[in-house]
N, C-alpha and C positions, 0 to 999 in steps of 0.2 A: 424382464429385468426388474422385478419387484423387490429384490433383495439388496439393492444398492443403498448403502449407508451414506455415501458422499456423492454429490454430483459436482462435476466441473462444468460450469456453464459458460458458453461462448456464443455470442450473438452476431458477430460481424462477418465480413466476407473474407475470402482467401487471402487478400493482400495484407491483412493484419493477423493472420493465423500464426505467425511466428510467436505472437504473445502467449498462445496457449501450447504450442509445440514445444517451447522450452520447458514446460512443466510436465510433459508426458512421462518422462522417465521417473520423475519424483512421484507422480500419481500412481505409476506402476508399482512403486515400492509401497505407497500408502495402500494400494489394492490388496497387499498381502495381509494387512491388518484390518482394514475395513473395505468392503466391496465398493468399488468406484465405477461410476458410468459418466460419460461425457455427453452433455446436452448441447446440441447445436441448432441454429435456426436456418442455416443456408445448406442446401444439398451439395453443392460443390465442396464446402468445407467438410461435410460428412464423408465424401468420397476421399478427400485429401487425408483426413485423419485415419480413416480405415486402413490406409497404406502404411501408417507409421506406428500404429499401436494396436495391441490386441484387447485393449479395454473396450468395453461395450459403447457404441456411439448411438445415441438417441436423437432422432430428427424431429423437430416440432416447429415448422415454418411459421404458423400463425399462432396468435395469442390464445385462441380457443384450443388449439392442439397442445399448446404448452400446458394450460391449466388442466386439461384432460390427462396428459402424461403425469403431471405432478400428483393428481388425485389417485392414480394408479400405483404410485410408488410410496413406500414408507421411508424415503430418504430423510435423513436427519440434519445434514449439513450441506450447503451449497457454497462452492468456491467460485470466485470471480476473478479473472486475471486482468481486467481492464475496467474502464468506466463507460462502457457503451450505454447509450441512452436506452437500449433495449433491456439492459440489466433490470430496469424497473418492472418490466413484464414478469420477471422472476421474483423480484423482491415483494410483490404483493402477497406471496404465499407466507402466511403467518405461522404455519406448522413446522418451519424449519429454521435453523440458525444460518444466517448469511454472512460469509467471511470474504473480505476482499484481500487477495494475495499478490496482486499486481503482477508485472512481468519484468521487474528489475528494480534496483535501488539507484536513484540518481538525484541530482540537484535541480532537475527541471521544475519549473513552477507548477506544472500539472501534477506533480507528485503529492501535493498537499492541497486538496480542494474540499469543499463542502460535501462533495460526494461521499467522503469518508463517513459522514454522519448517518448515511443510509444503511450502513452495515452494522451487524451486531458486534463484529470484531474486524480489525484491520491488522493484518500481519505486516510487520515492518522489519527492517534489517537490524537496527540498533539505535543508539542514542541520537545520531544525527537525524534520523527519520522522525523520532519523537520531537526533537527540537524544531524540525521543519514544520511539523503540524501545529505546534505551539505557537510559532512565530507567524504562521500564515492564516490561522483560523481563529474565530471568535466562538466562545462557548463550546469547546470541544471536550467531551468526556474522555479524558486520557486513559481511563481504564479499559477503554475499547482497543488500545493499541497493544499489540502483543509482539514482542521482540524475539524473532526466530532466526535472524541471520538471512542467508540466501542459499537455499538447499541445492540449487543448480551448481554451486561452486564445490559441492562435494563430489560431483560426477568427474570422471576422468575419461573423456571421449578420445578416441583414436586420433593421432596427430594427422593434420592435413598437409603440412609442409614437408618437403623433402629435406633431408639433412644438408647442411652447408657448413663451410668454414668461415663464411662471411658474417658480418654483424647484420642481423635482420632488424629493420625498423618497420613497424606496422602503422599504417595510416588507416584509422577506422572512424570515419565521420558519421554523424547521425543524419536524420532526414529533417525536412523544414517544418515539421509539425503541422497541426491543423489550424493554427492561428499565429499571428505575429509575436504574441507574448511567449509562445512556446517554441519559437524558432531559434535553434542553436547551431545550425549546420554551418559548416565552412566550405561546403562543396561549391557553392555559387559565388564565393567571394575569393578566399585565399587558397582554396583547395588545390588548383593546378600549380600554383607557386609552391605550396608545401611540398608537392611531389617532386617538383623540379629541384628544390633545395635538398630534400632527402637523397635524391639520386646523386647529388654532388659530394655527400659524405664519402670519404675514402673507404674502400673495401666493404661496401654495403650491399645488402639485398633488400629491396623495397617490396613490401606486400601491401596491397590496397584491398581492404575488406569493408565496404560501405554497409550501412544499415539497409535491410532488404527493401525498404521503401524508397530509398535513393534510386534503385534500379527501375522502379515503376512510376516515378514522379512524373506529373504532367506539367510541372512548373518549367517554363523554357530555360530560365537561368540555372536550375538544377540539372536539367538535361544537358545543357552546354558545358557546365562544369565537369560533370561526370564523364562526358565524351572526351574533354580535353585531358582529364586524368587518365583514362584508359589509353588515350593515344600516346601520352608521354611515356607510360610504362611499357606499352607495346614497342615503341621506338627504342627505348633503352634496352629492352630484351633482345631486340634485333642487333643493336650495337655490341652488347655484351651477352652473347648466348649462354655463357657459362656462369653468369652472375645469379640467375634464378629469380629475377625480378618477376612478380606474378600478381594477378588479380584473382581474388577469391570472391565470387558473387554469391555462392551457395554454401551451405554447410554451417556448422557451429563455430562461432568465433572463439569460443572457450577451447576449441581444438586447435586454434592457431596461436593463441597467446604463449603457451609454454616454450615455443621454438623462436620467440622473438626477444630481442635485447633492449628494445626501447619502443615507446608507442607515442604517436601524436593522435589525438582524438578531440572530439567536441564535448560539451557538457551532455552526458548520457550515462546510462548504466554501464556502458563498456568501460569507461574510465574507472569506475568503482570496482568492477570485476577485476580489472588489472591491479588495482590497489590491493585487493585481497589475495589474488593468485600470484602476482609478480611483484611483491612488496620490495624486493631487493633490485628492481629494474626501473630506470627512469621513465617518467611519464610527462608528456607536454600536452597542455590543454588550450584550445583556442578560445578566444573571446570575440565573439562576432560584433558586440557593441562597443568594443574599445572603451570600457568604463571600468578602470582598475579597481576603484574603490568599491563600487557595486559588486563587482565580480568576486572580490575577496570576501565580501559580506555574504553573498548568496550562494557561493560555490566553495565551501570550506576546503575541498580537496586541492584547491589552487594554492593553498598555503605550502604544500609539499610538492608542488609542480611548477614547471616553467610555463608561463602564459604566453601565447603567440597570437598576435593580431596583425592588422595591415601595417602597423607602424614598425614591426620588428621582424616580419616574416623573411625579409631579405637576408637576415643574419641567421636563419635557422640552421643552415648547414654547419656553420661554425659552432653554434651553440650545441647542436646534436653531437658533433665530433667531440667537443669538450666533455659533455655529459657521459658519453660512452667510455671515455678515458678516465674520468674522475667524477663519481656520482656524489655530489655534495648534499643531496636531499634524502638520502637513505633513512636516516634516523627519523626525520620528520614524517616520512611515509609510515614508518612503523607506528608512530603515535597516532596518525590519522586513521590508519587501518582500525585501531582500537575504537575510535570515535564513531566510525561508521558501522563497524561489525561486532562491537563489544570485544570480548576476549575469546571468541570462539575459534576453534581449530577444525581441521578438516573432519567431517562426519557429524560435527555438533549440530549444524543447521538442520540436517535431515532429522536428527533425533528430536530437536526442538519442535519441528514442524509436525512430525508424527504424534508427539505428545500433546501438542496443542489441539490438533484435530480430534484426537481421542477424548480429550477433556470436554470438547464441545459436543461430541456425539453423546456422551454420558450426560452432560448438562441438559441437552435437548430432551432426552428421555425423562429426566427428573422433572423438567418444567411441564412436559405433557402430562405426565402421571399426576402431578399436583393440580393441574387444571381439571382433569378428569374427576378427581376425588376431592376437590375442594380444600387441598392441603395448603399449607403455607409454602410459598415458592422460595427455594433456596438456590443461590448461584453455585 
């Protein structure tokens, strides 16, 4: 596989593989323009990915194997879908351009860190992401930020939910993160009550689709909250077998959203995916820290959503019922969608992504040529 122009690098274990998996279809489209190979460090990940894509999977467990692999390739651009510490094993290669593409657009604090400075380019969704980096970082070269939208939102996966005449409310919480500063989950706090309240909405179907790492969490409080939610939905399904209450633990959440009428979620990429795909449908976002002023400042999407926390979760059924009948925030969501995703429409993100990678492939070749021949280097 010495003809790959682009490498998609993933260094973590299978529990985080969703970060790369969501890019596979987009990378397959890119592969039609520039040969793509996927570089992984974990054998189990290599096996998992081989079952999901026809893209070449290259395994390099050790640093020595990685450097040997890179020396055998004439790859020009390396893409990174997360900020694994092992990314730095790959970043030492100075013959390639390195691009952070992330695995979603969200207002989590981890979305704008000094890690961004390690990459030649950082692909972001739109103005909100640019502002997030400006607000959160010092001495950032903003010319490295490239606004491409979110290519995954151009895909149209097959629906996962059965048709229904009921109003479907999706509860899609995130996980607890790697540290307290990045913990936005509601599973261990108000999650069970959220589900009980949604179940009390008249003529409703409840769908629970947690973040993949909720299901594998080792945190006792997350495990307890998750179990309570599963139990509440299972009991409701038994009481109302025709309602269609269900839990979706696997599969693409983008295949769930189109058949839902409203969503309750935490601060995560899921909420912004909904904002893009379901702009005309209500969204409610949880505030784990119950700090309204901070939340409105750090989570701009909250300006076009209802915020749910421990103080008002008991009124959620009434609020949801009202929003499903009369959506007061529709126009606000339209304006906020523009802030997060510019003015892109379906298909535009993929085009921007392909063109941005192509530009970097060509730039890399110009830079290498200039170095070899002592020419002036031009961008």
